[in-house]
Backbone as a ProteinNet text record, in pm:
[ID]
protein_1_A
[PRIMARY]
MIVVHHLNNSRSQRILWMLEELGLAYEVKRYEREPSMQAPAALRAVHPLGKSPVITDGDKTLAESGAILEYLAETYGGGKFAPAVGTPERLHYSYFMHYAEGSLMPLLFMKLVFSKLPGRVPFFMRPVARAIAGGADKTLLGPQITNHFAFLEGELNKREWFAGKDFSAADVQMSFPLEAAAARSPLFSRLPKLKAFVDRIHARPAYKRALEKGGPYGILN
[TERTIARY]
-3915.5	-4009.2	-3981	-3999.9	-3982.1	-4104.8	-4059.4	-4155	-4143.2	-4243.9	-4242.1	-4307.6	-4239.1	-4293.2	-4348.9	-4484.7	-4555.9	-4637.5	-4583.5	-4653.6	-4756.5	-4864.1	-4962.7	-4934	-4977.7	-4932.4	-4791.4	-4713	-4574.1	-4501.4	-4368.9	-4280.5	-4281.1	-4328.7	-4307.7	-4409	-4509.9	-4605.4	-4515.1	-4397.7	-4317.6	-4276	-4229.1	-4169.3	-4282.8	-4406.3	-4487.2	-4516.6	-4504.9	-4539.9	-4430	-4284.2	-4187.5	-4199.4	-4246.1	-4259.5	-4368.4	-4462	-4560.1	-4512.4	-4439.9	-4365.3	-4275.3	-4205.9	-4128.4	-4176.8	-4333	-4412	-4354.8	-4301.7	-4236.8	-4351.4	-4338.6	-4424.4	-4375.9	-4459.7	-4416.2	-4534.6	-4502.8	-4587	-4575.6	-4708.3	-4701.4	-4740	-4651.2	-4670.6	-4705.6	-4828.1	-4857.7	-4857.6	-4832.2	-4805.2	-4866.7	-4966.4	-5036.4	-4969	-4981.3	-4910.6	-4996.6	-4903.4	-4951.7	-5040.7	-5121.3	-5188	-5099.1	-4973.4	-4882.4	-4842.4	-4877.4	-4827.7	-4679.1	-4637.1	-4507.2	-4522.9	-4429.1	-4420.6	-4436.8	-4493.3	-4516.4	-4383.4	-4370.2	-4236.4	-4213.5	-4316.2	-4294.8	-4193.3	-4186.9	-4091.2	-3942.5	-3917.6	-3793.3	-3729.5	-3828.4	-3792.9	-3720.4	-3760.8	-3741.4	-3587.3	-3594.9	-3459.8	-3458.4	-3331.5	-3321.4	-3376.6	-3371.5	-3434.5	-3593.9	-3653.5	-3801.5	-3876.3	-3831.2	-3873.8	-3928.9	-3997.6	-4041.8	-4010.8	-3984.4	-4001.4	-3875.9	-3890.9	-3798.4	-3848.7	-3755.9	-3795.4	-3700	-3745.3	-3664.1	-3655.5	-3558.1	-3546.6	-3425.8	-3488.4	-3408.6	-3348.3	-3204.2	-3146.5	-3110.2	-3144.4	-3121.8	-3231	-3194.2	-3274.4	-3253.1	-3338.9	-3276.4	-3400.4	-3322	-3392.5	-3365.5	-3450.2	-3417.6	-3477.1	-3564.9	-3646.6	-3553.4	-3431.6	-3350.6	-3265.9	-3229.7	-3132.3	-3218.7	-3330.7	-3430.6	-3463.4	-3512.3	-3530.5	-3427.2	-3296.5	-3190.8	-3154.8	-3162.2	-3155	-3253.6	-3372.9	-3463.4	-3455.1	-3416.8	-3382.5	-3274.1	-3174.8	-3049.6	-3047.5	-3120.2	-3133.6	-3229.3	-3349.3	-3458.8	-3502.1	-3446.6	-3503.5	-3452.9	-3335.8	-3279.4	-3267.7	-3194.4	-3167.2	-3275.5	-3417.3	-3531.5	-3549.1	-3504.1	-3568.5	-3449.5	-3334.9	-3210.7	-3130.5	-3079.2	-3025.1	-2856.5	-2822.3	-2674.1	-2585.8	-2480.9	-2377.7	-2302.1	-2243.8	-2174.7	-2241	-2371.1	-2446.9	-2500.6	-2531.8	-2586.4	-2725.5	-2790.6	-2928.3	-2897.3	-2786.3	-2740.9	-2705.1	-2640.3	-2629.2	-2740.3	-2831	-2956.5	-3016.5	-3034.4	-3089.2	-3033	-2901.8	-2823.1	-2877.4	-2870.9	-2902.5	-3017.3	-3126.1	-3265.2	-3303.7	-3238.5	-3243.4	-3188.6	-3107.3	-3045.4	-3120.8	-3163.8	-3203.8	-3362.4	-3419.4	-3575.8	-3580.6	-3502.7	-3480.1	-3387.2	-3276	-3173.1	-3192.7	-3265.6	-3279.5	-3419.1	-3514.8	-3644.3	-3731.6	-3722.5	-3829	-3813.3	-3694	-3649.3	-3730.1	-3724.5	-3800.2	-3956.7	-3987.3	-4147.1	-4182.1	-4105	-4129.2	-4124.4	-4032.7	-3995	-4148.5	-4175.8	-4284.7	-4419.2	-4435	-4541.5	-4545.4	-4408.1	-4401.3	-4442.7	-4398.7	-4412.9	-4572.9	-4625.5	-4763	-4852	-4819	-4883.3	-4849.9	-4736.7	-4700.6	-4793.9	-4877.8	-4960.6	-5073.9	-5125.5	-5229.2	-5163.9	-5037.9	-4950.6	-4918.1	-4948.4	-4909.8	-5020.7	-5016.8	-5118.1	-5196.5	-5307	-5387.3	-5316	-5269.6	-5220.2	-5071.5	-5019.4	-4883.9	-4922.8	-5035.8	-5057	-5022.1	-5031.7	-5016.4	-4862.9	-4773.6	-4638.8	-4593.3	-4651.6	-4620.7	-4659.9	-4784.2	-4814.4	-4708.6	-4668.2	-4565.4	-4433.8	-4395.1	-4272.7	-4304.3	-4405.1	-4432.3	-4442.6	-4507.4	-4514.8	-4382.8	-4296.1	-4173.5	-4074.3	-4084.2	-3984.6	-4047	-4179.5	-4234.9	-4175	-4187.7	-4171.5	-4020.4	-3950.3	-3791.4	-3719.3	-3741.1	-3676.8	-3733.2	-3827.9	-3915.3	-3954.2	-4040.6	-4124.1	-4041	-3935.1	-3847.6	-3756.2	-3715.5	-3644.5	-3715.6	-3846	-3935.2	-3981.1	-3995	-4041.6	-3931.6	-3810.9	-3679.3	-3658.7	-3696.2	-3684.4	-3783.9	-3902.6	-4013.5	-3984.6	-3934.2	-3871.8	-3768	-3662.4	-3575.5	-3642.4	-3728	-3780.4	-3877.1	-3944	-4040.7	-3942.1	-3808.6	-3724.7	-3673.4	-3625.2	-3596.6	-3681.2	-3812.1	-3906	-3943.1	-3901	-3924.3	-3814.6	-3697.8	-3595.6	-3627.3	-3704.9	-3724.4	-3833.8	-3884.2	-4029	-4027.2	-3921.7	-3897.9	-3774.8	-3763.8	-3642.9	-3516.4	-3500	-3368.4	-3352.4	-3459.5	-3432	-3574.8	-3576.3	-3702.5	-3781.8	-3708.8	-3773.4	-3809.7	-3917.9	-3956.1	-3847.2	-3804.2	-3718.1	-3727	-3656.5	-3682.7	-3649.9	-3583.8	-3594.4	-3724.7	-3790.6	-3934.2	-4029.3	-4000.3	-4066.6	-4011.1	-3886.1	-3818.7	-3877.3	-3886	-3945.4	-4080.3	-4170.1	-4318.5	-4362.1	-4290.8	-4342.5	-4352.6	-4244.8	-4244.5	-4324.3	-4328	-4402	-4565.6	-4602.5	-4731.6	-4781.5	-4668.5	-4706.9	-4718.9	-4628.9	-4642.5	-4773.7	-4808.4	-4947.5	-5045.6	-5049.9	-5147.8	-5168.2	-5060.8	-5050.8	-5004.5	-4953.1	-4899.2	-4972.6	-5013.4	-5110.6	-4997.6	-4877	-4797	-4804.4	-4833.1	-4832.4	-4915.1	-5028.6	-5141	-5066	-4967.3	-4905.4	-4766.9	-4759.1	-4642.8	-4693.5	-4705	-4775.1	-4693.7	-4581.5	-4475.8	-4483.1	-4476.3	-4477.2	-4610	-4737.5	-4871.6	-4878.2	-4824.2	-4826.6	-4762	-4637.2	-4561.2	-4641.6	-4719.7	-4806	-4933.1	-4981.5	-5088.6	-5047.9	-4923.9	-4865.6	-4855.8	-4799.4	-4764.8	-4891	-4987.6	-5121.7	-5193.8	-5165.3	-5227.2	-5166.5	-5036.1	-4961.8	-5057.6	-5076.9	-5138.5	-5060.7	-4939.3	-4882.3	-4885.5	-4894.2	-4936.4	-5075.9	-5157.2	-5281.6	-5298.8	-5223.4	-5225.7	-5174.9	-5051.6	-4987.8	-5077.5	-5178	-5262.2	-5368.1	-5398.2	-5477.8	-5440.3	-5300.1	-5208.2	-5217	-5151	-5123.3	-5226.4	-5338.1	-5456.5	-5466.9	-5556.6	-5559.3	-5430.9	-5402.8	-5285.6	-5307.3	-5299.3	-5355.1	-5192.4	-5136	-4975	-4991.6	-4916.2	-4877.7	-5002.8	-5120.7	-5210.6	-5218.1
-2840.2	-2979.4	-3055.4	-3212.9	-3272.7	-3244.2	-3203.8	-3204.1	-3318.2	-3396.4	-3517.4	-3441.2	-3444.6	-3416.6	-3542.9	-3559.5	-3687	-3695.2	-3791.7	-3817.3	-3928.1	-3895.3	-4013.6	-4156.1	-4233.3	-4388.7	-4406.5	-4382.5	-4392	-4441.2	-4447.9	-4502.1	-4421.8	-4298.6	-4190.5	-4234.8	-4314.1	-4378.2	-4455.4	-4505.1	-4591.7	-4480.5	-4362.5	-4263.3	-4223.2	-4188.6	-4158	-4260.7	-4375.7	-4496	-4506.5	-4466.3	-4479	-4350.2	-4251.3	-4139.2	-4154.1	-4224.6	-4260.1	-4362.6	-4452.5	-4558.6	-4488.4	-4373.9	-4311.9	-4202.5	-4182.4	-4076	-3945.3	-3896.5	-3781.3	-3688.2	-3560.6	-3462.8	-3434.3	-3408.8	-3384.6	-3327.3	-3260.5	-3192	-3280.2	-3276.7	-3370.8	-3254.3	-3233.9	-3151.1	-3251.5	-3219.5	-3319.4	-3281.9	-3394	-3367.1	-3480.3	-3459.8	-3561.9	-3565.5	-3724.6	-3754.6	-3678.4	-3668	-3621.8	-3748.2	-3706.7	-3818.3	-3932.3	-3909.3	-3988.6	-4080.3	-4067.4	-4116.6	-4075.5	-3988	-3909.1	-3815.8	-3788.6	-3685.9	-3546.9	-3460.1	-3327.5	-3265	-3145.4	-3087	-2989.4	-2977.7	-2897.8	-2983.8	-3096.1	-3156	-3147	-3080.6	-3040.7	-2937.6	-2845.6	-2736.4	-2789.3	-2928	-2972.9	-3036.3	-3125	-3201.4	-3216	-3190.1	-3190.1	-3289.8	-3423	-3542.3	-3527.5	-3460.3	-3445.9	-3574.5	-3654.7	-3766.2	-3770.2	-3864.7	-3893.4	-4025.8	-4047.1	-3966.2	-3850.6	-3765.7	-3637.3	-3589.8	-3584.4	-3506.6	-3378.6	-3295	-3173.6	-3171.6	-3173	-3187.2	-3066.3	-2935.8	-2838.8	-2770.8	-2800.2	-2750.7	-2876.8	-2988.3	-3118.2	-3147.8	-3185.8	-3239.2	-3375.2	-3492.3	-3641.4	-3680	-3746.9	-3842.6	-3975.9	-4082.9	-4211.5	-4266.4	-4377.9	-4447.1	-4482.3	-4569	-4644.2	-4530.3	-4436.9	-4333.9	-4254.8	-4228.3	-4157.3	-4230.2	-4374.9	-4460.2	-4473.9	-4502.6	-4511.7	-4391.7	-4256.1	-4144.9	-4131	-4161	-4137.2	-4233.2	-4356.6	-4467.5	-4438.1	-4390.3	-4354.9	-4222.4	-4144.1	-3991.2	-3990.6	-4063.9	-4051.3	-4178.2	-4286.9	-4414	-4465.8	-4420.8	-4417.6	-4581.6	-4641.9	-4777.7	-4879.1	-4823.1	-4911	-4986.5	-4912.7	-4969.4	-4996.1	-5023.9	-5068.9	-5162.1	-5263.2	-5366.3	-5306.2	-5348.3	-5299.5	-5333.8	-5236.4	-5258	-5386	-5448.8	-5582.3	-5715.1	-5697.7	-5813.2	-5888.3	-6011.3	-6075.6	-6008.8	-5957.1	-5885.9	-5759.8	-5698	-5578.4	-5602.1	-5718.2	-5769.2	-5794.3	-5855.8	-5868.9	-5748.3	-5646.2	-5522.5	-5438.6	-5423.7	-5375.1	-5439	-5561.7	-5633.4	-5603.2	-5622.8	-5575	-5439.9	-5361.5	-5205.7	-5192	-5261.5	-5243.4	-5328.9	-5442.8	-5558.8	-5493.3	-5432.9	-5398.6	-5339.9	-5211.1	-5130	-5176.6	-5264.5	-5258.2	-5410.3	-5488.2	-5641	-5674.3	-5646.9	-5696.7	-5600.6	-5480	-5368.8	-5360.6	-5361.2	-5354.4	-5472.3	-5583.1	-5692	-5679.8	-5625.9	-5611.6	-5505.9	-5396.7	-5272.5	-5338.1	-5407.3	-5432.4	-5538.4	-5624.3	-5682.4	-5616.4	-5509.6	-5406.6	-5339.8	-5304.7	-5228	-5336.5	-5451.1	-5535.4	-5568.6	-5595.2	-5629.3	-5520	-5379.7	-5269.8	-5241.2	-5304.6	-5277.8	-5309.6	-5428.5	-5425	-5317.9	-5256.2	-5152.3	-5015.1	-5017.1	-4874.6	-4858.9	-4961.7	-4960.3	-4948.5	-4908.7	-4914.2	-5055.5	-5062.5	-5200.5	-5288.7	-5260.7	-5370.7	-5402.1	-5353.1	-5403	-5473.3	-5486.9	-5542	-5698.4	-5772.4	-5919.7	-5937	-5847.2	-5851.4	-5800.2	-5708.9	-5640.2	-5767.7	-5827	-5932	-6059.8	-6090.7	-6188.2	-6154.2	-6044.8	-5968.1	-5980.1	-5926.4	-5935.2	-6066.8	-6153.4	-6299.2	-6355.9	-6338.9	-6405.8	-6359.7	-6206.7	-6159	-6216	-6252.2	-6282.8	-6431.2	-6511.5	-6659.2	-6699.5	-6619.7	-6640.8	-6590.6	-6472.2	-6374.5	-6359.8	-6272.8	-6203	-6299.7	-6391.5	-6496.7	-6584.7	-6640.8	-6718.6	-6675.3	-6536.3	-6457	-6427.7	-6372.5	-6337.7	-6454.2	-6581	-6678.7	-6716.8	-6704.6	-6725.2	-6630.4	-6523.4	-6420.6	-6457.4	-6478.6	-6492.8	-6624.2	-6749.1	-6846.3	-6816.2	-6707.5	-6675.2	-6621.1	-6521.6	-6430.9	-6510.6	-6613.5	-6705.4	-6786.1	-6832.9	-6898.5	-6806.3	-6696.5	-6594.8	-6558.6	-6564.4	-6534.6	-6668.7	-6782.6	-6908.4	-6921.3	-6840.3	-6840.8	-6749.3	-6638	-6535	-6470.2	-6372.8	-6322.5	-6207.9	-6113.1	-5989.8	-6000.3	-5925.6	-5947	-5930.8	-5854.5	-5846.9	-5932.9	-5991.5	-6066.5	-6082.9	-6106	-6102.2	-5989.2	-5864.2	-5758.5	-5671.7	-5596.9	-5505.6	-5386.3	-5361.3	-5264.9	-5162.8	-5089.1	-4999.5	-5068.4	-5170.9	-5298.8	-5344.5	-5377.1	-5421.4	-5305.1	-5189.3	-5074.9	-5047.5	-5075.3	-5074.7	-5189.6	-5304.8	-5421	-5412.1	-5320.8	-5328.3	-5293.6	-5192.9	-5152.9	-5257.1	-5337.6	-5437.7	-5546.3	-5586.9	-5701.4	-5672.9	-5532.8	-5499.9	-5489.7	-5461.5	-5464.4	-5589.6	-5684.7	-5814.4	-5894.3	-5858	-5928.2	-5874.5	-5737.1	-5691	-5738.5	-5793	-5819.9	-5973.1	-6032.1	-6178	-6276.9	-6377	-6482.6	-6577.1	-6561.1	-6652.4	-6609.7	-6489.9	-6470.2	-6532.3	-6572.2	-6652.7	-6780.4	-6835.8	-6962.8	-6944.3	-6849	-6789.1	-6755.6	-6849.6	-6808.8	-6714.6	-6736.4	-6640.8	-6491.5	-6471.7	-6355.5	-6279.3	-6369.6	-6309.9	-6263	-6348.8	-6310.5	-6193	-6172.3	-6056.9	-5927.3	-5933.3	-5808	-5784.3	-5908.4	-5888	-5829.5	-5878	-5794.5	-5659.9	-5617.1	-5465.1	-5396.6	-5469.1	-5374.6	-5375.3	-5454.8	-5470.3	-5342.2	-5298.9	-5197.8	-5075.1	-5030.4	-4887.7	-4791.8	-4754.3	-4669	-4693.8	-4791.8	-4817.9	-4763.3	-4787.7	-4732	-4582	-4538.4	-4380.5	-4324.5	-4368.8	-4328.6	-4332	-4430.3	-4442	-4318	-4280.5	-4180.1	-4034.3	-4019.5	-3890.7	-3908.5	-4014	-4024.7	-4030.3	-4083.9	-4079.9	-4222.1	-4226.5	-4353.8	-4412.4	-4540.3	-4608.6	-4726	-4703.7	-4812.6	-4844.1	-4928.4	-4941.9	-5026	-4930.4	-4966	-5019.8	-4941.9	-4984	-4921.8
-1552.7	-1571.7	-1685	-1683.4	-1817.1	-1918	-2033	-2136.5	-2246.3	-2268.5	-2353.7	-2478.2	-2597.8	-2726.7	-2794.4	-2770.5	-2785.8	-2915.5	-2986.5	-3130.4	-3119.6	-3167.6	-3131	-3203.6	-3135.8	-3197.8	-3238.6	-3146.4	-3145.3	-3031.2	-3038.9	-2957.1	-2811.6	-2835.1	-2729.2	-2610.8	-2655.5	-2520.5	-2435.8	-2469.2	-2355.7	-2276	-2323.2	-2228.5	-2132.9	-2166.4	-2064.5	-1957.3	-2008.3	-1908.5	-1808.6	-1853.1	-1778.3	-1670.5	-1717.7	-1642.8	-1507.2	-1553.3	-1462.5	-1377.2	-1404.4	-1321.8	-1220.9	-1267.6	-1162.6	-1077.8	-1110.8	-1031.4	-1037	-1175	-1184.3	-1271.9	-1227	-1298.3	-1426	-1521.8	-1685.2	-1740.8	-1854.4	-1939	-2066.6	-2131.4	-2273	-2375.7	-2466.3	-2584.1	-2721.2	-2749	-2852.8	-2986.3	-3083.8	-3223.7	-3288.1	-3395.8	-3478.2	-3621	-3643.4	-3761.1	-3883.5	-3988.6	-4119.8	-4171.4	-4275.3	-4344.3	-4395.5	-4443.9	-4477.2	-4360.5	-4233	-4120.3	-4064	-4150.4	-4102.3	-3988	-3903.2	-3799	-3861.7	-3806.3	-3878.1	-3850.6	-3938.8	-3954.7	-3809.9	-3734.4	-3615	-3535.1	-3527.5	-3449.9	-3451.3	-3587.8	-3618	-3530.4	-3488.4	-3405.7	-3273.1	-3249.6	-3105.9	-3123.2	-3236.1	-3259.7	-3421.4	-3472.9	-3606.9	-3693.9	-3646.9	-3718.8	-3722	-3642.2	-3648.8	-3606.4	-3521.5	-3481.7	-3330.2	-3309.1	-3168.7	-3117.2	-2983.6	-2875.2	-2858.7	-2810.8	-2764.5	-2619.4	-2548	-2412.6	-2400.4	-2327.7	-2259.7	-2130.3	-2066.1	-1904.1	-1872.6	-1839	-1821.5	-1950.6	-1969.9	-2083	-2152.2	-2128.2	-2197.4	-2285.9	-2412.1	-2527.4	-2548.5	-2527.2	-2563	-2666.5	-2753.7	-2841.2	-2842.5	-2883.4	-2907.9	-2777.3	-2793.2	-2671.9	-2579	-2625	-2535.8	-2455.7	-2499.8	-2439.2	-2349.3	-2385.8	-2282.4	-2164.5	-2192.7	-2075.2	-1998.2	-2030.3	-1964.6	-1873.9	-1939.6	-1875.8	-1756.5	-1777.8	-1676.1	-1558	-1590.9	-1486.5	-1422.1	-1470.9	-1404.4	-1329.8	-1387.6	-1310.5	-1202.1	-1222.4	-1112.8	-1067.2	-1107.1	-1077.5	-932.3	-896.4	-761.5	-744.7	-868.6	-864.7	-883.1	-882.3	-887.9	-1039.6	-1123	-1268.3	-1374.5	-1306.6	-1368.3	-1272.2	-1313.7	-1229.5	-1193.5	-1080.3	-1038.3	-1158	-1175.9	-1269.6	-1217.5	-1316.7	-1273.9	-1246.9	-1249.7	-1211.8	-1337	-1359.7	-1463.3	-1523	-1406.8	-1469.1	-1551.5	-1503.6	-1583.2	-1728.1	-1748.8	-1889.7	-1979.5	-1891.4	-1965.4	-1990.1	-1879.7	-1927.6	-2041.9	-2061.7	-2148.4	-2284.1	-2304.2	-2409.1	-2468.1	-2389.6	-2428.1	-2456.2	-2385.8	-2406.6	-2565.4	-2617.9	-2752.6	-2850.1	-2797.6	-2902.9	-2949.9	-2866.4	-2912.2	-3044	-3048.9	-3161.2	-3261.6	-3205.8	-3300.8	-3366.3	-3337.2	-3407.5	-3432.9	-3330.3	-3346.9	-3408.7	-3387.5	-3458.5	-3595.4	-3660.1	-3796	-3863.1	-3817.1	-3885.1	-3887.3	-3780.2	-3760.1	-3860.4	-3860.5	-3970.1	-4106.4	-4140.1	-4288.7	-4326.6	-4228	-4270.1	-4265.8	-4192.9	-4219.2	-4336.7	-4395.1	-4524.8	-4624.1	-4630.2	-4734.7	-4722.1	-4622.7	-4616.5	-4681.4	-4669.8	-4722.9	-4878.2	-4930.5	-5053.3	-5183.6	-5170.8	-5291.8	-5304.1	-5176.8	-5171	-5226	-5238	-5266.8	-5424.1	-5493.5	-5652.8	-5715.5	-5852.5	-5939.7	-5960.3	-5971.4	-5984	-6071.4	-6203.3	-6263.8	-6207.5	-6112.2	-6060.9	-5942.1	-5906.5	-5759.6	-5771.4	-5875.6	-5869.5	-5849.3	-5916.2	-5885.2	-5745.4	-5703.2	-5578.1	-5477	-5483.4	-5394.7	-5398.4	-5514.4	-5516.5	-5443.9	-5459.2	-5402	-5272.4	-5201	-5075.7	-4997.2	-5069.4	-5029.2	-5020.4	-5113.9	-5140	-5014.7	-5002.7	-4877.7	-4744.8	-4723.9	-4602.5	-4584.6	-4697.8	-4686.3	-4674.9	-4760	-4744.9	-4645.4	-4604.4	-4531.6	-4398.5	-4395.4	-4286.8	-4199.1	-4244.9	-4174.4	-4079.2	-4156.6	-4064.9	-3957	-3989.3	-3906.3	-3777.1	-3812.7	-3680.9	-3613.2	-3665.1	-3586.8	-3496.3	-3555.6	-3489.6	-3335.5	-3361.3	-3275	-3174.6	-3206.4	-3115.5	-3028.5	-3083.6	-3013.3	-2910.8	-2941.3	-2853.9	-2723.6	-2751.9	-2671.4	-2559.3	-2629.8	-2554.5	-2460.6	-2509.6	-2415.1	-2315.4	-2339.3	-2238.8	-2120.2	-2151.5	-2050.7	-1971.3	-2031.8	-1970.7	-1844.4	-1866.7	-1762.1	-1636.8	-1674.9	-1569.9	-1613.4	-1491.1	-1515.1	-1590.3	-1591.5	-1699.2	-1769.3	-1861.1	-1964.7	-1878.9	-1769.6	-1725.5	-1612.8	-1540.3	-1428.8	-1362.4	-1220.3	-1145.9	-1123	-1152.4	-1120.3	-1265.7	-1251.3	-1356.5	-1374.8	-1509.8	-1539.2	-1666.8	-1678	-1820.6	-1925.8	-1912.8	-2039.9	-2079	-1974.1	-2011.1	-2079.3	-2040.8	-2086.4	-2260.7	-2271.1	-2397.3	-2489.5	-2448.8	-2515.5	-2535.8	-2470	-2488	-2604.5	-2698.1	-2809.7	-2919.3	-2963.6	-3047.5	-3019.6	-2881.6	-2846.3	-2871.5	-2832.5	-2856.5	-2993.4	-3066.1	-3235.8	-3285.3	-3219.3	-3265.7	-3226	-3110.9	-3050.2	-3139.2	-3171.1	-3257.4	-3387.7	-3464.5	-3584.4	-3636.6	-3526.8	-3557.4	-3509.6	-3603.9	-3538.9	-3461.5	-3495.5	-3408.5	-3263.9	-3228.2	-3078.1	-3010	-3035.4	-2952.3	-2914.1	-2989.2	-2951.2	-2866.1	-2802.7	-2727.5	-2602.3	-2487.9	-2367.6	-2280.3	-2290.4	-2204.1	-2248.7	-2382.8	-2437.8	-2424	-2452.3	-2434.9	-2281.1	-2189.6	-2046.9	-2014.6	-2078	-2050.7	-2102.9	-2198.8	-2259.1	-2179	-2137.1	-2037.2	-1897.5	-1856.5	-1725	-1755.3	-1850.7	-1857	-1874.5	-1946.4	-1960.8	-1837.2	-1733.8	-1609	-1514.1	-1518.7	-1460.1	-1441	-1336.4	-1310.8	-1364	-1372.5	-1441.8	-1599.2	-1638.3	-1798.2	-1828.9	-1761.2	-1760.2	-1754.6	-1661.9	-1639.8	-1761.2	-1827.3	-1943.4	-2050.2	-2079.2	-2186.8	-2177.7	-2056.2	-2040.5	-2063	-2050.3	-2056.7	-2218.1	-2298.7	-2417.8	-2530.3	-2481.7	-2568	-2652.4	-2735.5	-2821.9	-2864.2	-2876.8	-2900.1	-3005.2	-3105	-3224.1	-3273.3	-3230.9	-3262.5	-3413.1	-3483.6	-3643.4	-3722.1	-3711.1	-3775.2	-3903.7
[MASK]
+++++++++++++++++++++++++++++++++++++++++++++++++++++++++++++++++++++++++++++++++++++++++++++++++++++++++++++++++++++++++++++++++++++++++++++++++++++++++++++++++++++++++++++++++++++++++++++++++++++++++++++++++++++++++++++

């Protein structure tokens, strides 16, 4: 049986969702974040990096959201959750499977880190920290994130899902950064296609079942 080593409030929620979409039996082994929000050391017994998500499937241990989702779709999807090789949809699929964590999520994570910086330094240093954080957001992160959102809004103007007309594992992969953006960015309310995407995934029965399995899901709070 597939075992999901599930860390609360983490990317591993996507894996539970994918397993529910596939209708597979699986076991959830739960881990709680430390007060520092880091993953507990116990995860290193499963994978040397001690990160989540990680799954075990028989004698296989897989880490990284994109790699796990691709494995699940290819092994158990029966062609349903990944477009056929050689099609334009497959190119979109491959791109967004890598884009979510390779391009979009680093920017959102940096914005989160800078937003919390003033509260993490001694009181007398906070004006300087606020100036640094504000400068980084104004000159670097804000413009880039705005550009990425415009790009994604344009992509969903062309097709209903990120790979094409059909839901795929690429949409599962894209869910985490877009849910994070929806929760934290005021820009998101002005992006109807992206907002509709988040609403559609939240309405999927498999998504709801995964939330019941995974527990409370406060993204990047």
